[in-house]
N, C-alpha and C positions, 0 to 999 in steps of 0.2 A: 504493500500500500504506500509506504514511504517513497519507494522508487517511482511509483506511478505519479505521485504528487510532484516529484522533482522533474520527471519527464514532461509533465503538463506545462511547467514554467520554463524549463530548459530542455527542450526536446533533443533527443539524440539524433544526429544526422550522419549519413555516410561520409566518410573522410575523402571519398573520391568524387562523388557526384553531388554531395550536399543535400540529398533527399532524406526525408525522415526514415529512420530505421524501424523495422518491425521488431516486436518483442523477441528476445532470445537471439537476436542477430548482433554480432560484435563487429564494430569498426567499419566494415565495408558491406554494403547491401548485396543481396544475392545476385542481382542483375549485373552489378559491377564485377563481382567475383567471376562470373561466367564470361564476361567480356574482356577482362584483363589479359594482356598478351604474355602469358606464361611461356617461358622458353623451354623448360625441361632439358636444359643442356646436360645436367648431371645424369639424366636417364638415357638420352640419345647419344651421349659421348660427343656432342657438338663442341668444337674447339674455337668458337667465335671469340670468346674472351681471351683465350691463350694467344690467338693470332694477333691481338692488339699489341702484345708484348714480345712477339717473335723477334729474336736477334738482339733483344735488349736485356732480358733477364730470364733465368730459367724458372719455369713454373711447372709444378707437377700436375695439378688439376685446377680447373677454373670454371665457375658457373655464375649465372645471374638469374634472379627470380623472374624478372620481366624484361621486355624490350621497351626502351624509352622513346617516345616521340613527343614533340612539342604540342601543346594544347591537348594533351591526352589525360586520362584519369591517372596514369602513372605519374605524370608531371605534377598533377594536383596533389597526389599523396605525398610525394617527396617535398613539395613546397610547404604543405601543411606541417610536415614533420620538422623541417628546418626553420621555418619562419613564423609558424603559428602556435608554437609551444605544444604541439600534439606529439609529445615524445612517445606516447603509447603506440603510435603507428609502428615505430621501430620494433617494439616488443611483439606486436601482432605479426609483422612480416618475418621476424626472427623465428617465431614458433612455426610459421608456415614453411619456410625454407628448411629450418632445422629438422622438422619431421620428415622431409623428403631426403635430406642428406643422411639421416639416420639409416635409411634403407639403401643408400648408395655405397657400393663396395669401396670406391675410390676415397671415400672420406672416413672410413672406419678407423684409421690409425692416426687421426688428428690428435695431437697432444696439447696444443695451445691455440687459443683464438685471440688475436690481437686486432683492435680497431685502428683504422687510420686516425691519428690524433689531430686535434685542433690546437692551434696556437693558444697559449694561456689567455691572451687578450680577447680572442674570439670566444673562447670557452666562458670567460667571465661575462661577456656581453650576452651570449645566448643562454647561458646557464646550464647547458648540457651538450654533450657530444651526440649528434643525431644518430650515430651508428652504435652507441654504447649498448642500448637495450637489444638491438638487433643482434649484436655479437654475443651478449650474455645468453640470449635464448638459444642461439645456435650451439654455443658451448655446452649448455645444459643438455640439449638433445644428443650431442655427440659424447657426452660425459668427458669433456675436455676442460682444461683450465682456462679461465678467462683472465687476461692481464692487460690492464690499460696503463700500467706504470713502467713498461719496458721500453716502449717506443714513444719518444717525445718530439714535438715539432718545435724547432728553435728559430725559425724565421717566419715572418708573417707576410704572406703573399696577398696582393689585392684580389678582389672578387673576380672569378673567372666567368661569371654568368653571361656577360654580354660579349665575350671574346669569341672570335672564330676559332675553329678547331686547330689550325696551324699556329695561330697566335697564342693559344693556350699552351701548346707544346713549346714554342719558342720562349715564352715568358715564364716557364716553370722555374721559379726561384725558390721552391720549397726545399727546406733542409731539415733533416731529421737526425736525431741522435739516439743511441741505445744506452740504457742505464745499467744493464746487467747482462753482459755477454755470456757469462758462465751458465746462467739459468736456462738459456735456450739451446745450448750445444746438443746436437743429436736429436733435436725435436722436429716434428712435422708441424709447421705453423700455418694456420689459416688466417690470412689477412682479410678483414671485412670492411666494406665501404658502402656508401649509398649508391653511387653512380660511377661507372667507368666509361670514359670517353676516349681520350688519347692514351691513357694508361700512364701518364707521366708521374702522377702522385704515387701510384702503387709501385712503379719502377723505382722511385726514390726511396720508398719504404723498404723494398726488397734489397736494394743495394746496401743499406745499412744493416739489415738483419743478417745478410750474408757475411758479415764480419765474424759471425760465430761459425765454428767448425761443424761440418756434417749435418747441416739442417736441410729440410725440404720446405718449400713454400707453395701453398695453394691459395686460391682466391675465391671469395664468395661476395657478391654485391647484390644490392636490391634490384639494380637495373643496368642495362648496357645500352648506350646510345649508338 
């Protein structure tokens, strides 16, 4: 009854299309769930994500939950997650992808899940890393350790939102540092992020993590552009 009263004054809406949610439906309405462009890369062994990074860094396995297109429901979801304080979207998508990776043989030996970090200034402004809960839920599904204190961002880059693809690659000034090399030696690490476009950010993260001996790196993102 209490929830019904809350919904009356503050109706729950779909995080993708913004239409009212039916009872017992979480975050995304059934119509949007049906229409979202799910990739199934981890099922079909599609290497679209790996191809973004070919010749730049070695990746064991890579997947993305959705395909990203401008003015799409996927863009709306990620926008609401990053800029509308809807951090729970990350948890929802993490549970979704985590449940699928749990059944995928390639991801059974993941030891450690590490999110792409935000610079401390941006983290302070936003209040949260948009991929934190996404990574936490995937780690939980894979019974892996989640660590957000190993990889840190030490340079602040300007927003990449309005830059063309090549310009984003050229202007990638992101720098990362690793705080504890010994703790990741011999580990299979899953880097998680919201969106992969040029792959420059993940390449930078991987190059730092590769300072540790005998590690393997895989990737899981919410979407691929």
